[in-house]
C-alpha positions as CSV (number, residue, x, y, z in Angstrom):
1,M,155.2,65.4,111.9
2,F,156.1,64.5,108.3
3,P,153.4,63.8,105.7
4,I,153.2,60.2,104.4
5,I,154.1,60.2,100.7
6,G,151.3,59.0,98.5
7,Q,148.4,59.8,100.8
8,S,146.1,62.4,99.3
9,K,144.4,65.0,101.4
10,E,140.6,65.1,101.2
11,I,138.1,67.6,102.5
12,S,134.7,66.7,103.8
13,I,131.9,69.3,104.6
14,N,128.9,67.8,106.4
15,D,125.3,69.0,106.4
16,Q,126.0,71.4,109.3
17,G,128.9,73.0,107.4
18,V,131.7,71.4,109.5
19,R,134.8,71.1,107.4
20,T,137.1,68.2,108.1
21,E,140.4,67.6,106.3
22,Y,141.6,64.0,106.3
23,S,144.0,61.6,104.6
24,K,142.5,59.1,102.2
25,P,142.6,55.9,104.3
26,S,144.2,52.6,103.4
27,V,141.4,50.1,103.9
28,S,141.3,46.4,103.4
29,C,138.5,46.5,100.9
30,F,136.8,48.7,98.2
31,Y,137.0,52.4,99.3
32,D,133.9,54.5,99.0
33,K,134.5,58.2,99.8
34,E,130.9,59.0,100.7
35,A,130.6,56.1,103.1
36,Y,133.9,56.9,104.7
37,E,132.9,60.6,105.2
38,G,129.7,59.4,106.8
39,Y,131.8,57.6,109.4
40,L,134.0,60.7,109.8
41,N,130.8,62.6,110.8
42,T,130.0,60.1,113.5
43,C,133.5,60.6,115.0
44,L,133.7,64.4,115.2
45,M,133.7,64.6,119.0
46,L,136.7,62.2,119.3
47,P,140.3,63.2,119.4
48,D,141.4,61.0,116.5
49,I,138.5,61.0,114.1
50,E,140.4,59.4,111.2
51,S,141.2,56.2,113.3
52,C,137.7,56.1,114.5
53,A,136.3,56.4,111.0
54,Q,138.7,53.8,109.5
55,T,137.8,51.4,112.3
56,K,134.1,51.8,111.7
57,Y,134.6,51.5,107.9
58,E,136.5,48.2,108.4
59,M,133.9,46.8,110.8
60,F,130.7,47.9,108.9
61,I,131.8,47.9,105.3
62,C,134.9,45.6,104.8
63,D,133.4,42.9,107.0
64,N,130.1,42.9,105.0
65,K,130.5,41.4,101.6
66,N,127.0,42.5,100.5
67,K,127.8,46.1,101.4
68,I,131.1,46.0,99.4
69,R,129.1,44.6,96.4
70,Q,126.6,47.5,96.7
71,L,129.3,50.1,96.8
72,E,131.1,48.6,93.9
73,E,127.9,48.6,91.8
74,K,127.1,52.2,92.8
75,S,130.6,53.3,91.7
76,K,130.0,51.7,88.3
77,V,126.8,53.8,87.8
78,N,128.5,57.1,88.8
């Protein structure tokens, strides 16, 4: 398996101390690391957690214009 050039590796550590290494996803809307990592945590028991998390992010974040606006505003404050 060859790494895809341009994709950065990220590390998420959840509340239980589970460490997950993942590639920053290419999503169709504003990317929020904290929100994406929340979806990663809901997919830990599945064989392909990154695909699961990206699908959930697209469904619950990218398809919700109000949520996108909230995340964009939150990023401006931080």
